[in-house]
Residue, then its C-alpha position, 0 to 999 in steps of 0.5 A: m306696865s308703862v315705860k318710864t320716860a328717860k330723864y337724860q338725853v343723848g349728848e348730856i353730860i352726867h355724873h355717876k353718884l356712886f362711882d364719882y365719874r363724869g361722862v356723856i350719854v351716847d345712847a339710851d334704853a327704855t329698860f335694861a337691855g343687857t344680859e343677866v350675867w352682865y347684870e349679876t356681875m356688874a350691877r352690884s347695887r342692883p338698880p331696877k331693870d324696868e327703868p331707863w339705862y344709858h350708854v356712857l363714854v367715861h371722861g378721862a378713860e378709854h372705855s364706855t359703861y352702861v348705867a342705870e338712871r337712878n345712879l346718875e345726876g346732871d353734871r354741874t362742872g360745865e367742863p367738856i368730856s375727854h374721850p378718844v371716840l367722842d368725835r365719832f358721836f358728836d360734832e360740838l359742845r353747845d350750851g353744855i350739851y354735845v350735838r350729834h353728827r349730822t347725817v349727810h345723804 
């Protein structure tokens, strides 16, 4: 079985098509990496597990979420994301994409 390539990248601002919220991607999994209990409880639309899933900081909230690629689309607002831990992941917003912290050795 081949693994689908992720459509979105870390730092990209997205819009959730079903629940109408914006967020920024902080990590991606090639396939669903959660538990079966979480999937049965939280993934009500039953998105495919064999496609990419994303860890997203939710705009205007204090939580993050785990979202299947098929429920996402690119954000068209051009507005920055407001989240209390955003600066733990990114240094700046550049050309509509959040740029990761540079590793200093």
